[in-house]
Structure formats: structure tokens, C-alpha cells
N, C-alpha and C positions, 0 to 999 in steps of 0.2 A: 807405816814402814819405819823401822828403827834406824835412824841416822846417828853417826858418831862424829863429834866435833874434832877437827884436826888442828893444825897449827895456825896461829894468827898470821894472816896474809897482808893485812892493811888496816890502819886505824885513821879514820877521818874525824871531823868535827862532831858528828852525830852518831857515828856507828863504828863498830869493829867487824871486820870481815874475816872468817876463818875458812880453811879448807874443810870439806867433808870427806871423811876417810872412805876410800874406794869408790868415790863418785866425782870424777875430775870434771864433769859438766855442771856440778852444783857447788854452791857456797852457803856457809852458815852465817847469817847476818845477826848481829847483836846491837840493839838500840841503846844508846847512852842517855843519861839524864842532863847532858850538857845543853846549854842554850847560848848561842852566839848570834851577833848581828855585826853589820858593817865589815864584812870579811873578817870576822873573828877578832876585830879590834875591841868589841865589847862582849864580855863573857859573864856567864852566871850558870846556874843550874837549878833544877828543883826536883825533889823526890817524886818519882812516878812518871816523869815526862817520857822516858823511853817507852814505858808500857802504854801510855796514852796514844802516842804517835804510831806505835806498832799496831795497835788495834784499830785506830782510825784508818790506817793505810790498808790494813786487811779488809776491812769492810768496803772501802771505796774501790780497791782494785777488784774485788770479786763482784762488786755492782757494775763496774765498767766492763768486765768480762762478758756480762750479759748483753752489753751493747755491742759486742763484737770487737772489743779492744784487747789485743793480746798483751799479757804482762809477764814478769819474771817470777812471781811468787809460785812455790811449789806446795809448801806445807807450813802451817802455824805450829811452832814447836813449843814455845812458852810465852808468857805475857811480854817478854822482851826479845824473843828470838824467832827467827823464820828461816826456812830453807828457801833458796831462790836458784833459778838457773843462772850459771855464770854468763855474764854479758860483758862485751867490750863497749864501754860507755862512748857514745858519739860525743866529741868535746864541745858540744853546743847546748846551753840551757835554752830550752824553748819556753818563752813567756807569752801567755795569753792575757789580754786585758779586755774586760767588759765595761769597766768604769775607770775613769782617770783618778789616780791616787798617788800619794807619796812623792818621790822625786820626779816622776814622769809629769804629774800635774804641775808641779812647780816649774820644771824646765820649759813646759809649753805655755806657762802663764795661764792656765785654766783652773777654775776652782775644783778642789777635790770633791769627788762625788758626782762629777759630770758623767753621765752614761755615754758610751760610744754608739754610733748608729749601727756598727757591726764590730764583731771582735777583732782586735789588733794582735797580730802574731809577730813576735820579735825574736831574734836570735842573739845570744850573749856567749862569747867565748869563754870556755871554762878554764880560767887561769887566774888563781888567786893572787899571784904576784902582780898581775896586771889589773886586778880589781874587777875581773870578769866583764870586760867591756863590750858594749853593743857592737855587732857586726852586721853588714848588709849581706845580701846573698852573694854578691860578687866578691866581698872580702872573705866570706866563709869558703868560697871556692878557691880564691887565690892562695890561701894559706892551708888548703886541703883539710879543712875541718869537716867537710863532706865530700862524698865521691862525685857527686854530679848535681845538676840542677834538679834532675828528677828525684833524687834522694832528698833534697831540701824541700821539694814539693810534698813528698811523702811525709816528711817530719811535720809540715804545716798542716797537712790534712789529718793526720793522726791527732795533733794538738787540738784541732777543732772538734774532732769527734769526742775527745776527752772533756773538753768544755762543755759540749752538749750534754754529755752524760752527767757530769759534775753539777751542772746547773739544775738538772732535773732533780737530782738527789737533794741538793741543798735547799732549793726552793721548796721542796716538800716538808722541810723541817724548820722553816722560817729563817734561813740564813741566806744572805746575798752574796754570791760569789763575785767579788770585785776583780781579782786577777789571781794568777798562779804560774808557777814555774814547774816543769817536768824535766826529767832526763830520760833519754831514750838509748838503747844499747842494742848491739847484734849478738845473738846466741851463737853457739858453736856451729850452728847450721847456717848462719848468716841472716836469720830472720830478725827484723827490728821489733823490739819489745819495749813496752812501758816499763821503766825500772825505778830504782831508788824509792821514793815515798811521796805520798800526797797527804799532807797534815796541816795544822795551823803554822807550821814552820815554813811551809812553801806556798801557801795560799793567803790572800787577804779576804777575810770573812766578816761580814757585818750583820748584826742582828737586824732582820728586816723591819721590826716594829720600833726598836730603840735607836738604831744606828750604831750601837756599841761595837767596838772592834773586838773580835773574838780570836785574834791571832797574834803573830810575833810583833806586830806593831805595838802591842801593849808593853813588851820588852824594849823595843827600839825607842819608844817615846815616853818610857817611864810612867806608864798609866797604872801600873799595879795590877793585882788580882789576875796574874798570868795563869797560874795553875787552875783557878776556878773557871775561867773562860775555856781553856783547853778541855777540862772535864766536861763542861757544859756541851761543847761540840761532840764529844764522844757520846755523852748521854743521849742527845738527840739522835744520833746516828744509830745507836743500839736500839732505840725504841722505834725509829722510823724506816730502817733499811732491812730488807730481808733478801740478801743476795743468795 
């Protein structure tokens, strides 16, 4: 189907969102090459990043759909562009941890790389000015970030389904899924869908053999070779995933 790009609606740290002419329930998403960390306090970019993350997200979302997880992607338009269902993002980032790493390991005084007995699901309020703080279920309900405890339970259940699907994919290509964050939104019919992206920007991914970090921690921690490892994740997915 031939879609036409409309006016710019919103520009974020990693994407530009445009209207789709004649399609009020759709948006045109363009991935950028920008790279940010620590709530955009650290900034950089590399050529091709938007294309890499767009392709990785497309492969993973299509794979997750086979596991029964609904998402907002409609059509792959170009290496950096996709058509998506318009959703109202629920103002909670949902984080799933399989292994303790980063600030969470430091906060708990536990060695990075320690596996958890079961996945840990956490909510963080989507608010850049506040630094996206952790919120409990009761806090999320008190500030009306979610409609009900039942909705929070639905978000947790969907996040665990995503975790199961992603672990299956990454395990098959020699990558350890340490943790990740997702965004969920309601489409115009009110259905909750997986939205935004899943990529090395939003996941911690470690090579199962070498332990090398293959994600944005290479930028956060000045480890170098960022583009090479993002490309390696994409290459393994393209060879190993058949959605």
C-alpha cells in the first residue's frame, strides 16, 4: 500500500514522528542516527544507527508477533522508516531484568552478572525532567500513570511474554539477554500494544561466549566499537531469525 508522509508531529531523542496523509490512525516513524545516554546528558551519533535499530526492531517485533504479542508496526517503508499504528503511550517504562547489571547491581551491592532466580519486572515513570524515576504499583496508581491494578498486571504479563520470546531469539544466536525496557501504548480501539523499539539501545545484550557487551553500555562506559557491535547483533538476527 502506498503511504504518503505528512507533517512532522513530534521529534524525540531517537525518532521523528510524522502524520500519514489520509490515515489518522497511523503514523510515519523515522529513526535517527543520534545516540544518547544518562537522560540525554551524553550525546553522540554514528552513521547507520537508525537503519540498524529499525531493522533489528522489525525482526524482533515480527518474531514476537508469532508468540502472540501484538505490536504497533504496520509496514516497513525504508531502511530507516516504518508505518505504525498510532498509540497513546502509557507513561510507564516497563523494565525486565534477568541478570543484575549496571546501576541496579551497584544499588543492591551485588556483583554485576549475577543471574536472578526469576525475572524482575519494574516500572519507571516516563518523565525526562525527573530522570524517569522508579515507581511502585501503588505510586503508579496514585499518580494515575495506569488506570487500575488490573492494567498494571496486564503490563507485567505482557512484559514477561516479551521476555520469554526475546530470550528464545537471542539464546539461539549466542546472545545473553541481561535486561531490557519496553514501552506500551493503547491504539485508537483501546487495545494495549507493544510500541517504540527493541534494539541495543533498549536492551543489555552480552555475547554468551566472550561476555562482551553488545549494546549501549559500550557508549555509556566508553568501551568503543559501538557501531561494530550493533551491526553484529543485526547480522546474527538476520541469519538466525525467520519471522
